[in-house]
N, C-alpha and C positions, 0 to 999 in steps of 0.2 A: 416430398417423397424422394426416395433413394432408389437408384437403379444401377445395376452392374452388368457388364457383358461377360458372360461365362459360357464357355463351350459353344460359342456362336449363338447364344440365346440371351436376350435381355431379361434379367431377373429383377423383379421388384422386391425390395427388402426394407427393413427398418432396424436401426440400431438404437437401443436405449441404454445409456451409460449407467454404471453402477460401481460398487466398491471393487478396487483392483485386487483385493485379496479373496474375492468370491468367484466361483466359476461362472462362466458365461452359460446361460440357458438358451438353447436354440429350439424354437417351436416350429414344427412341421405340420401343416394342416391336412385335413382329410380330403377325400375325393369330392369334387364338386363344390368346394368352398375356397375362400381366400383367408389371409391371415387375420382378418377382422374377427373371426370366431374366437380368438384368444383374448379379446379386449378385456373382459371382466376378470380374467386371471392376471393379465399384465398390470392392470391398475392396482392390484393387490400386492404384486411383487416388485413393481418399479421402485428403485432406490435401494432395494435389498440385494439385487443381483444385476450384473450386466445382462442384457436381453437382446437376442436377434430373432426377428420374425422374417419370413419370406414367403412369396408365392411361388410354388413349384411351376415348372414349365407347363403351359396349357391351362393355367388357372390365373384368376385375378388379373393383375396388370402385367404379368410376365408374358413373354412370347410363347406362341404355341410350339415353335421349333419344328424340326423335321420329324415326321412320324414314320414308322411306329416307335414307341419308347420301350425301354425296359426299366425295372426298378433301379438297376445299376446306373442307367442314364440319369435318373432323378438324383441318385446318391452322388454321382460325379458333379452334378450342378451344385449341390450343397457343399461338397468338398471344395469345389472351385471358389465358391463364395467365401467360405471360411479361410481359405488360403489368401484370398484377396484382402480380407480383413485381418489377417495375421492372428487367427484364433486357433488355439490348441486346447486340448483337455476340456472340452465343453460337455455340458449335460445336454444330451439330445432328447427332447421330448416330442415324440411323434404320435399323432392321432390317426388311427386307421391306416391308410396307405402311407401316411407320415411315419407310422411305426415300422412299416416294411422298409422305408427309406433309412430309418435309424438303424435297423438291423443290417442293412446293406452297407452303410457307411462304416459300421464297426468292422465288418468283414474285409472291406477294401482299404480303409484308412483308419486303422485302430488308434493311431496317435492323436487323432482329432477328438477322441471320445474318452471322457472321464467317467461317465455314468450314462445309463439309459433309463428313460421313462417311457414305457410302451403303453399307450393309452388306447383302449378299445381297439385292439389290434391282435394279430396272431402271427405265428411263423408261416402259416399259409391261410389265406382267406378265400373261402368259396371254392367252387368247382369250375372247370373249364366250360361246362355246359351253362352254368348260371351266368358267367361273364359273357359268353358268346351271345346268349339271349339278351342280356342288357345292352350290349353293343348294337345288336340288330334292332332292338326297340328304339334306341336313340337315333340311329341312322334313318329309321323309317318315320318316326313320329316326332323327333326332337326331344330335348330334355323335358319339355313341358309334359310330354306324354307319360313320363315315369315319376313325376314329382309326388303324386299321392302315395304311391307304393313305397318310394324311398323315405318320405317323411314319416310313415308309420314305423319304420325301422329306426329312424334317427331320433324321434322325439316321443316322450311319454304322452298318454292321453291328456294329462293335465296341461301340457303345453300346446296340444293341437286344438285348443278351443277356438271357436270362430272369433271371439273377442280379443284374442291374444295377437296384438299387432306385430309383436316381435316374430312370432311364428310366420306370419305373412312375409316379413322382411327376409327371413332365412330361406323361405321358399323362393323368393325373388333372387337371392344370391345363387342358388342352385340353377335356376332357370336361365340365368345370364352367363353361365360358364360357356366357353366355346365348345361346340359339339365335338370338333376334331380333337381338341386337347382332352376332353372328358373321355371319349372313346379310346384314345390312345393310352390313357392312364388305366382305364378298365383292363385293357389288354396286358399292361405291365403287371397289374395285380394278378391276373389270370395265370401268368407265366412264372410268378415268383413262388419259391418254396425254400424257406430257411429252417425247415424242421431239423435237418442234420446239423446245420450251422449253429443252431441255438445252444447246443451242448458246449460249444467252444467260446461262448461269451464269458469273459472273466472279469468284467467290470461290474460294480454294483448296479442292479437292475430292479426297477419297480414296475410291476404290471398292474394296470388299473382298468376297471370296466364299470359301466353303468349297470345297475341291477335289472334294467329293462331294455338293454341294448338288443335290438333285433338284427343287427348286421354282424356283430362279433359277440355272441352271447357269452355270459359269464363262464360257462363251462369250457368254451373254446379258449378264452383268455387264460383261465386257470391251467389248462393243459400246456399252454405255451410257457407259463411261469414255471411249471414243473420240469420243463426241458432245460431251463437255464439254471446253472448251478448257483444256489444261494439267493435266487430271485424272491422278492417279496410280492405278495398278491393282495390287492385291496379292491373292495366293491363300493361304489358310490351309490347311495340310496336315492331313489326317486330321479333317476337319470337314464336316458337312452344312450345313443351312440355318441353324443356330443356333450359330455358332462361339463365342458368348459362354458357352454351356453346355459344349460339347465341348472347346474350346481357348481358355479365357479368358486364359491367360498370353500366348499368341501374339497374340491380338486386342488385349489391353491394350498390348503393346509397339508394335504398329502405330499404335494411337490416340495413345499418348504421343509417339512419334517424329514422327508427322505434325504434331501440334500444336506441338511444340517446334522444328520445322524449317521452319514455313511462316509465320512472322511473325504468329501469331494471339494473341500474349500481350499485347495491348493492354488497354484498359479493358474490364472484364467487365460492368459495370453502368452 
């Protein structure tokens, strides 16, 4: 395992080497998960591209850090990690809140970004009322008290079968996230709005969404794509909010084809 001290927070990350003439792909995970959600995508891309995965603060094996957070705090952590690793011109692939982090890092450190893959995310996600209710529920009942409602948005009915042991495993992943880090990240999503900033994105951008995503539905992701000049929009069939788990082959094909057809294969570092 690899760890780095960034902005007074210990960040858990992993580097997987790849061809020097290909761009680094950085994967930023969703709320309530750690970077293991990308496994089935990574095994399909390993060897084709250099890859960086990391757990944002408050998640996985990374520190919780000082709360409250903003999305800009999360973006500063990622920027600090990329500086430490001497990475520039990366393809930032962010899922859900990871997509907000990707948008933020483009606004604050554009030299780090060669292209964006915004997966099951939007320029603004949810309302203040919704996020305040989520925070209150978690603080009152713990994450276990919201798992069923969250999983209905994250996964399709086909995945939520009682005999699907993987579904139980991902439920465990959510349940075991630190409450303080989870609630602080909910607040950072609540306060983030990149609607106006989206029009200033000038790097190649791919927006992807599962056709049954209950957290960031297809119409919301499509509207975000329409705000970004030249952005591509793709729907993954038979997937909810986390297509890297339910449809990793389809998602991998979209990622690979986007990178290979958008002139992103310049210097990686």
